[in-house]
C-alpha positions in Angstrom: -14.8 -2.1 -7.1 -13.0 0.7 -5.0 -14.2 4.1 -4.9 -12.7 6.5 -6.6 -12.5 8.6 -3.8 -10.3 6.5 -2.3 -7.9 6.0 -4.4 -7.0 9.4 -4.7 -6.8 10.3 -1.0 -4.5 7.1 -0.6 -2.4 8.3 -3.4 -2.9 5.1 -5.5 -3.3 7.0 -8.5 0.2 7.9 -8.3 1.4 4.5 -7.6 -0.6 3.4 -11.0 1.3 6.3 -12.7 4.4 4.8 -11.6 3.7 1.7 -12.3 2.7 2.7 -16.0 5.9 4.3 -17.1 7.5 0.3 -16.7 5.1 -0.3 -19.6 6.2 -0.8 -23.0 2.8 -0.5 -25.2 0.7 2.3 -25.8 -2.6 -0.2 -25.1 -0.8 -1.4 -22.2 -0.5 1.9 -20.8 -4.1 2.7 -21.8 -5.2 -0.6 -20.1 -3.2 0.4 -16.4 -4.8 3.5 -16.7 -8.1 1.5 -16.3 -7.3 -1.2 -14.4 -8.2 -0.9 -10.2 -7.5 -3.1 -7.7 -9.5 -6.1 -7.4 -11.8 -7.5 -4.6 -11.6 -11.3 -5.7 -9.5 -13.5 -3.8 -8.5 -15.6 -6.6 -8.3 -13.0 -9.0 -5.5 -11.3 -6.6 -4.0 -14.4 -5.8 -3.5 -14.9 -9.8 -2.2 -11.5 -10.1 0.5 -11.9 -7.4 2.0 -15.1 -8.8 2.4 -13.4 -12.5 4.1 -10.3 -10.5 6.1 -13.0 -8.4 7.1 -15.0 -11.8 7.8 -12.2 -13.7 10.1 -10.6 -11.0 12.0 -13.5 -11.2 12.6 -13.3 -14.9 13.7 -9.5 -13.9 16.1 -10.4 -11.1 17.9 -13.2 -13.4 19.1 -10.8 -15.8 16.9 -12.0 -18.8 14.8 -9.8 -21.1 11.7 -11.0 -22.2 11.9 -9.9 -26.5 9.4 -7.2 -26.7 9.7 -6.2 -30.1 7.1 -3.7 -32.3 4.5 -3.3 -29.4 4.5 0.5 -28.9 1.7 1.1 -31.3 0.8 -2.2 -32.3 -2.9 -2.0 -31.2 -3.2 1.2 -33.3 -1.7 -0.2 -36.2 -3.9 -3.5 -36.1 -7.1 -0.6 -35.8 -6.0 0.9 -38.9 -6.0 -2.7 -40.9 -9.5 -3.0 -39.5 -10.9 -0.1 -41.2 -9.4 -0.9 -44.3 -6.2 2.0 -44.4 -3.1 0.9 -46.0 -0.1 0.7 -43.9 3.5 2.0 -44.4 7.0 0.5 -44.8 7.5 1.6 -41.5 4.3 0.6 -39.8 4.3 -3.1 -41.6 7.8 -3.3 -40.5 6.7 -2.6 -36.9 3.8 -5.1 -37.6 6.4 -7.9 -38.4 8.6 -7.0 -35.7 5.6 -7.7 -33.2 4.5 -10.8 -35.2 8.6 -12.1 -34.5 8.7 -11.2 -30.9 5.3 -12.9 -30.1 7.5 -16.2 -31.4 10.6 -15.5 -29.6 8.2 -14.9 -26.7 7.1 -18.5 -26.9 10.5 -19.9 -27.2 12.0 -17.4 -24.1 9.0 -19.0 -21.7 9.1 -22.9 -22.9 12.9 -22.5 -21.7 11.9 -21.2 -18.7 8.6 -23.0 -17.9 10.2 -24.6 -14.8 10.8 -21.0 -13.7 7.7 -19.6 -14.4 4.6 -22.4 -14.9 2.0 -19.6 -14.5 3.4 -17.3 -17.8 4.7 -20.3 -19.8 1.0 -21.5 -20.0 0.0 -17.8 -20.9 2.6 -18.2 -24.2 1.5 -21.2 -25.6 -1.8 -19.4 -26.1 0.5 -17.4 -28.6 0.1 -18.0 -32.3 3.3 -17.8 -34.6 3.3 -15.7 -37.6 6.6 -16.9 -39.5 5.0 -16.7 -43.1 3.6 -13.2 -42.8 7.0 -11.9 -40.9 9.1 -13.5 -43.6 7.1 -12.0 -46.2 7.1 -8.5 -45.0 10.5 -8.7 -44.3 11.5 -9.9 -47.9 9.5 -7.2 -49.7 10.1 -4.6 -47.0 14.1 -3.3 -46.3 15.0 -0.6 -43.7 11.3 0.5 -43.7 11.4 0.7 -47.6 9.8 -1.5 -50.4 12.4 -4.1 -51.5 13.3 -3.8 -55.5 12.8 -7.7 -54.9 9.0 -6.9 -53.7 7.8 -7.7 -57.0 9.1 -8.4 -61.0 7.5 -5.3 -62.2 9.0 -2.9 -59.0 12.3 -4.2 -60.2 11.9 -4.0 -64.0 10.6 -0.2 -63.8 13.1 1.0 -61.1 16.1 -0.7 -63.7 14.2 1.8 -66.1 14.3 4.5 -64.2 18.3 3.8 -63.1 19.6 3.7 -67.1 17.5 7.1 -67.6 18.9 8.9 -64.6 22.5 8.0 -66.0 21.8 8.9 -69.5 20.5 12.1 -68.0 23.8 13.0 -65.8 26.0 11.9 -68.8 24.3 14.9 -71.1 23.9 17.3 -68.1 27.6 16.7 -67.2 28.7 16.9 -70.9 26.6 20.2 -70.9 28.5 21.3 -67.8 31.9 20.6 -69.0 31.4 22.6 -72.4 33.0 25.8 -72.5 30.4 27.6 -74.2 28.3 27.5 -71.2 31.1 27.6 -68.1 30.1 31.7 -68.5 26.5 31.4 -67.7 26.5 28.3 -64.7 26.5 29.8 -61.7 27.4 26.6 -60.3 28.9 23.9 -61.6 26.5 20.8 -60.7 23.0 19.2 -61.4 20.1 19.8 -59.1 16.7 18.0 -58.6 14.5 20.3 -58.8 10.6 19.6 -58.4 11.3 16.2 -60.0 13.0 17.1 -62.4 17.2 17.7 -63.3 18.3 21.5 -63.8 21.5 23.1 -64.3 21.8 26.1 -61.8 22.2 29.2 -64.3 23.0 33.0 -63.8 19.6 34.6 -64.4 21.2 37.4 -67.0 21.9 34.3 -69.5 18.2 32.8 -68.7 17.4 33.4 -72.0 20.8 32.1 -73.6 20.4 28.5 -73.0 17.7 26.1 -74.6 15.3 24.7 -72.1 12.8 25.1 -69.7 12.8 27.5 -66.0 11.9 25.1 -63.3 12.3 27.2 -60.3 14.9 30.3 -59.3 16.6 31.2 -56.2 15.0 33.4 -53.5 16.8 36.6 -54.5 16.4 35.9 -58.1 20.2 35.9 -59.0 19.8 31.9 -59.9 17.6 30.4 -62.4 17.0 26.2 -62.5 17.1 25.7 -66.2 16.0 22.3 -67.5 18.0 21.6 -70.9 16.3 20.9 -73.9 18.5 17.8 -74.2 17.3 15.8 -71.0 13.7 17.3 -71.0 12.5 13.8 -73.5 14.2 11.9 -70.7 12.8 13.9 -67.3 9.4 13.3 -69.0 9.9 9.3 -69.3 11.2 9.2 -65.7 8.1 11.0 -64.4 6.0 8.0 -66.4 8.2 5.6 -64.8 7.9 7.2 -61.2 4.1 6.8 -61.6 4.5 3.2 -62.3 6.7 2.6 -59.7 4.2 4.5 -57.1 1.5 2.4 -58.5 3.5 -0.8 -58.4 4.6 -0.2 -54.7 0.6 0.9 -53.7 -0.3 -2.7 -55.0 2.6 -4.3 -53.0 1.7 -2.5 -49.6 -1.9 -3.5 -50.2 -1.1 -6.9 -50.9 0.6 -7.2 -47.7 -1.8 -5.2 -45.1 -4.5 -7.6 -46.9 -2.5 -10.4 -45.7 -2.6 -9.0 -42.3 -6.4 -8.4 -42.5 -7.0 -11.9 -43.5 -5.8 -13.1 -40.0 -6.7 -9.7 -38.1 -8.7 -12.3 -35.4 -5.5 -13.9 -34.5 -3.4 -10.9 -34.6 -5.5 -8.9 -32.3 -5.3 -12.3 -30.0 -2.0 -12.1 -29.5 -2.0 -9.0 -29.2 -4.0 -9.0 -25.8 -1.7 -11.9 -24.6 1.2 -10.0 -25.2 0.0 -7.3 -23.7 -1.2 -9.2 -20.6 2.6 -10.5 -20.5 4.0 -6.6 -21.0 1.6 -5.1 -17.8 2.5 -8.1 -15.5 6.1 -7.0 -16.2 5.5 -3.5 -15.6 3.7 -4.4 -12.5 7.5 -6.7 -11.7 9.6 -3.9 -12.3 7.5 -1.6 -10.2 7.8 -4.1 -7.3 11.7 -4.3 -7.8 11.8 -0.6 -7.6 10.3 -0.4 -4.4 12.0 -3.5 -3.1 9.0 -5.4 -2.7 7.9 -8.8 -1.9 4.4 -10.9 -2.6 2.4 -10.8 0.6 0.2 -13.7 1.7 -3.5 -12.7 1.2 -6.7 -14.0 2.5 -10.4 -12.9 2.7 -10.8 -13.6 6.3 -10.4 -9.7 7.1 -7.1 -10.4 8.6 -4.4 -7.5 8.4 -0.3 -8.0 9.8 2.1 -5.4 8.4 5.6 -6.5 9.3 7.7 -3.5 8.9 5.5 -1.9 5.9 7.0 1.7 4.6 4.9 4.2 2.7 6.4 3.7 -1.1 5.8 7.4 -1.8 7.7 8.6 1.3 11.5 8.4 -0.4 13.5 9.4 2.9 14.5 6.7 5.3 11.4 6.4 7.3 10.8 4.4 10.5 8.8 0.9 9.0 5.1 0.2 10.2 4.2 -3.1 12.6 0.2 -3.3 12.3 -1.9 -5.7 13.0 -6.1 -5.5 12.4 -9.1 -8.4 12.3 -7.0 -10.8 14.4 -7.9 -10.0 18.0 -9.5 -7.0 17.4 -11.2 -4.9 14.9 -11.2 -1.4 15.4 -8.1 0.4 16.4 -8.1 3.9 17.5 -4.7 5.7 17.2 -3.8 9.2 19.8 -0.5 10.8 20.1 1.4 14.6 19.4 0.5 16.0 16.0 3.2 15.2 13.2 3.5 12.3 14.9 2.9 10.2 12.1 -0.5 8.9 13.1 -2.3 9.8 9.5 1.0 8.3 7.6 -0.4 4.9 9.7 -4.0 4.9 8.2 -2.3 5.4 4.3 0.3 3.2 4.8 -2.7 0.5 5.6 -4.7 2.1 2.7 -2.5 2.1 0.0 -0.1 -1.6 0.9 -3.8 -3.0 0.8 -4.9 -1.3 -2.2 -1.5 -2.1 -4.0 -1.8 -5.8 -3.0 -4.9 -6.1 -4.8 -3.4 -4.8 -7.9 -1.2 -7.4 -7.8 2.1 -5.1 -6.9 4.8 -6.7 -4.6 4.9 -4.5 -1.4 7.4 -2.8 0.6 7.6 -5.0 4.2 8.7 -8.1 5.4 7.9 -11.7 5.2 4.9 -12.6 7.8 3.0 -10.0 6.3 -0.8 -10.5 5.0 -3.2 -8.6 4.0 -7.0 -8.9 4.0 -8.6 -8.8 -0.1 -11.3 -6.4 0.9 -14.6 -5.9 -0.8 -14.9 -2.2 0.0 -12.3 0.4 1.3 -13.2 3.8 2.4 -11.3 6.7 4.1 -12.1 10.5 5.5 -8.8 12.1 5.8 -8.5 16.2 5.4 -5.9 18.6 6.1 -8.1 21.8 5.9 -7.8 23.7 9.2 -8.7 27.7 8.3 -11.1 29.2 10.5 -13.3 30.6 8.2 -13.9 27.0 6.7 -14.6 25.2 10.1 -18.0 24.4 9.3 -17.9 23.5 6.1 -15.1 21.5 6.7 -17.1 19.6 9.7 -20.0 19.1 7.0 -18.0 17.6 4.3 -16.8 15.1 7.0 -19.8 14.5 8.3 -21.4 14.1 4.5 -18.4 12.0 3.5 -19.2 9.8 6.6 -22.9 9.3 6.1 -22.0 8.3 2.7 -19.7 5.8 3.7 -21.9 4.4 6.2 -24.5 3.7 3.3 -22.1 1.2 1.9 -20.3 -0.7 4.8 -20.5 -4.2 5.1 -18.0 -7.0 6.2 -15.2 -7.3 4.4 -14.9 -3.2 4.6 -11.8 -1.4 6.0 -12.6 2.2 7.0 -9.9 4.6 8.1 -11.1 7.7 9.4 -8.6 10.8 10.2 -8.9 12.8 13.4 -13.0 11.8 13.4 -15.0 14.4 15.3 -12.7 17.3 14.5 -13.8 20.8 13.2 -16.8 21.0 15.8 -17.3 21.6 19.7 -15.3 19.0 21.3 -17.8 17.1 23.3 -20.4 16.9 20.6 -17.2 15.7 18.0 -16.1 13.3 20.5 -20.1 12.0 21.1 -20.3 12.1 17.3 -17.0 9.9 16.5 -18.1 7.5 19.6 -21.6 6.8 18.2 -20.2 6.9 14.2 -17.2 4.4 15.3 -19.8 2.5 16.9 -22.0 2.4 14.2 -19.3 1.0 11.6 -18.3 -1.6 14.3 -21.3 -3.1 14.5 -22.1 -2.9 10.7 -19.1 -5.5 10.2 -16.3 -3.0 8.7 -12.8 -2.9 10.1 -12.3 0.5 11.7 -9.1 2.5 12.4 -9.3 6.6 13.1 -6.8 8.7 14.6 -7.7 11.1 17.2 -6.6 13.9 20.3 -10.1 13.7 22.1 -9.9 12.0 25.8 -13.6 10.3 25.7 -12.7 8.2 22.2 -9.5 6.8 24.0 -11.6 5.8 27.0 -13.5 4.1 24.7 -11.5 2.3 22.9 -9.8 1.2 26.0 -13.2 -0.2 27.6 -14.4 -1.4 24.2 -13.4 -5.4 24.0 -12.9 -5.7 20.6 -11.5 -2.1 19.6 -8.0 -1.1 21.2 -6.4 2.1 21.4 -2.5 2.5 20.1 -0.1 5.8 20.5 2.5 7.3 18.4 6.2 7.3 20.7 7.2 10.5 21.5 10.7 11.3 23.0 9.9 13.5 25.3 13.6 15.1 26.0 14.2 15.9 22.3 10.5 16.6 21.7 10.4 14.5 18.5 8.1 11.8 17.0 9.4 8.0 17.2 6.9 7.2 14.3 6.6 4.0 16.3 2.8 2.6 16.5 2.6 1.0 20.3 -0.8 -0.8 20.2 -2.3 -1.4 23.5 -1.1 1.9 25.0 -3.0 5.9 25.0 -1.1 8.6 23.8 -1.2 12.4 24.4 -0.9 15.1 22.8 2.4 16.0 25.4 1.1 19.7 25.5 2.2 19.4 29.0 6.1 18.3 28.2 6.0 20.6 25.3 4.9 23.8 26.8 7.8 23.0 29.6 10.5 22.6 27.4 9.5 25.8 25.7 10.4 27.3 29.3 6.7 28.1 30.4 6.7 28.9 34.1 6.2 25.9 36.3 4.0 27.0 38.6 1.4 27.4 35.1 2.4 23.6 34.3 1.4 22.6 37.5 -1.7 24.6 37.5 -2.7 23.0 34.3 -1.8 19.8 35.3 -4.2 19.9 38.5 -7.0 21.1 36.4 -6.6 18.3 33.9 -7.2 16.3 37.4 -10.1 18.1 39.2 -11.4 21.0 37.0 -10.9 23.5 39.9 -10.5 26.8 37.6 -10.2 30.1 39.6 -13.1 31.9 38.8 -12.7 34.8 41.2 -13.2 38.6 40.1 -10.0 40.4 40.3 -9.9 43.8 41.2 -8.0 45.9 39.1 -7.0 49.7 40.1 -7.8 52.1 36.8 -5.1 52.2 34.3 -5.4 55.9 33.3 -7.9 58.8 34.0 -8.2 62.2 32.2 -7.6 65.3 33.9 -11.1 67.2 33.2 -12.5 65.1 35.6 -13.4 61.6 37.4 -14.2 58.8 34.7 -15.6 55.8 35.9 -14.3 53.0 34.1 -16.1 49.9 33.3 -14.1 46.7 34.1 -12.2 45.4 31.6 -13.2 41.4 30.2 -10.3 39.6 29.8 -10.0 36.7 27.1 -8.6 33.3 27.3 -6.6 32.1 24.7 -8.7 29.8 22.3 -12.1 31.8 22.7 -13.9 32.5 19.9 -15.1 35.9 19.3 -17.1 38.1 17.1 -15.2 41.4 15.0 -17.9 43.6 14.9 -16.2 45.9 12.2 -15.8 43.1 9.9 -18.7 41.1 11.1 -15.9 37.6 11.0 -15.2 35.3 13.4 -11.5 34.5 15.0 -9.9 32.9 17.8 -8.2 34.7 20.7 -4.6 34.4 20.6 -3.2 37.1 23.6 -4.9 39.5 25.9 -2.7 41.1 28.3 -5.6 43.7 29.2 -4.5 46.2 27.2 -6.9 48.2 24.4 -6.0 46.1 21.7 -5.4 42.0 21.8 -4.4 39.7 19.5 -7.0 37.5 17.3 -6.2 35.0 14.8 -8.1 35.3 11.8 -7.7 33.9 8.4 -4.0 32.4 9.2 -2.6 35.3 10.1 -3.1 37.3 14.0 -4.3 41.2 14.1 -4.1 43.5 16.9 -7.9 44.6 16.9 -9.4 47.1 19.6 -11.2 45.6 22.5 -14.8 47.4 22.2 -15.1 45.9 18.5 -14.1 42.0 20.4 -17.8 40.6 21.5 -17.2 36.6 23.2 -18.9 34.2 20.8 -18.1 30.9 22.4 -15.0 30.6 25.8 -12.3 28.3 24.9 -13.7 25.9 28.0 -16.4 25.4 26.4 -14.8 24.5 23.4 -12.2 22.4 24.4 -12.0 19.5 26.3 -9.2 19.8 29.3 -5.6 19.7 27.9 -6.2 20.4 24.2 -3.3 21.7 22.6 -4.8 25.2 21.9 -1.3 25.8 20.1 -2.4 23.6 17.6 -5.4 26.1 16.9 -3.3 28.9 15.5 -0.8 26.7 13.4 0.0 28.8 10.5 1.4 27.3 7.1 4.7 26.7 7.4 4.3 25.0 10.7 1.5 22.5 9.0 4.3 22.3 6.5 7.1 21.3 8.5 4.7 18.7 11.0 3.8 17.2 7.4 7.6 16.8 7.3 7.9 15.6 10.4 4.9 13.1 10.0 6.5 11.3 6.8 9.7 11.6 8.8 11.6 14.4 6.9 15.6 14.2 8.6 15.5 17.8 7.4 12.8 18.9 9.3 14.2 17.1 12.1 17.9 18.9 11.6 15.5 22.5 11.6 13.6 21.0 15.2 17.0 20.3 16.7 18.5 23.5 15.7 15.7 25.2 17.6 16.0 23.6 20.9 19.8 24.0 20.6 19.3 28.1 20.4 16.8 27.6 23.5 19.2 26.1 25.9 21.7 28.9 24.9 19.3 31.3 25.2 18.3 29.9 29.1 22.2 29.2 29.8 
């Protein structure tokens, strides 16, 4: 069984909710809610055949005659408990029983196109006698006069009495003696009594019973003595009618109880059909096709798309378990690395659920026993320790459950801690997972992990393509290539001095940093006398510092040698007095050469834009293009 955390992190639950919207029956929706991707190859193949055949029916413009399915399970549960069904409910059951028979005929007609679904429909039982009985005794969701001879007789008597009352009251209304006392010349049924609306000032002038009065008290409703006896007779007949109707409903409900088991079996079969047609309808909505499946740990995705990314996106070509069992994806921020992980994982889960997926022919999906993911977007400095610990705990749990037929997807493995330690730990984790038999895909910025993938015989590097001219990702995965974070290219495009860029490139090659102390003239001196100034410690961008006044860790954003420097704390940049800042760890200790330090200061809005770019959002690209054009105009 696939882990619930995996279903959530890969957004499978959202897919399942969308599938559920295409189901008709409440019972069907409950079943879909409780169904997870299957790990057995034969079951997955059967589910895919079901979906494929249902899709053929839908694409041909035909409609399966599902009727009375919405709450049939609840109604039959009432029957089992001995509860009486109402005429409306009995009609709904009859509609289902009729649908049951029509579905048999429907799939018999389509047996050559949908042989599997036809074989299911042959298991349905005909209940024509029961449905005919219900339709005969209930018309328009009410019990028909012909439901029994006694009911017909009682209702005729009621009708005769009502006509006699109407005749007498009409005569009463037309009388010139009564005309001045009557509020309105009409007959009003109040609480089962036939009454005349009389002005309240004349209520004692008319012989009869006051049944009701208006809210303002200006009108009273009087049952004249001339019809009192007839009203009593009608009340008696109504009670007889009610008793007869109860008897008829009890007989019809009892008939359903006698065939309860057979009807419930039919409900299960029709619900199965409703379920697989819900899968087919959803599959059609995403233009899915049926992939090949295997139990040989082989994944080959051709032009795959993430079904929850509605905007136009670059399709993914991906392979794993063919000539290599591990993949390390590298490249610039917002280049689509995480989307690759989610797309591979989600398409695999959808296939195992019996859905067609948005790919092209030639796609092959491995039916996995287990799928694990570690994907997190938290970047706040104050949460760095807890975030790293959370990732390590998650991965530690994963490693106890990994074996063959396991897919492991790890995003930014080893991040959130000291880079050298993080990279070494990441390599050890990948190596362990690989030796346990898992298929492993991870994303990273660390050079050591890239080198590990390059050197390993069964793990390959892969890069997300990047357009250096437009500074935009291409969202194309290139297996066998090593991607860079593109920090130097981006810095140059952002008008960073060439001298600085060249120096950074040199540092990448030989690590020959300038460490000499530079002498500076005192910036100022008090007039009262000579004051000896202590040399000013210059911080570097990315240095981890302690703010002594608030006992908080932050990162240096900028230090121009003034009395204050800019420190990044809790997603904000503050001006902090130098004397309140002490060095905790230097950037050179924390991060490898060439690390994109600017990513440490990415605020919420930029993170949002990066996620939009990663999804392939056209709007986000337009904003980025506009910023680049504005920079070119300023430079010119």
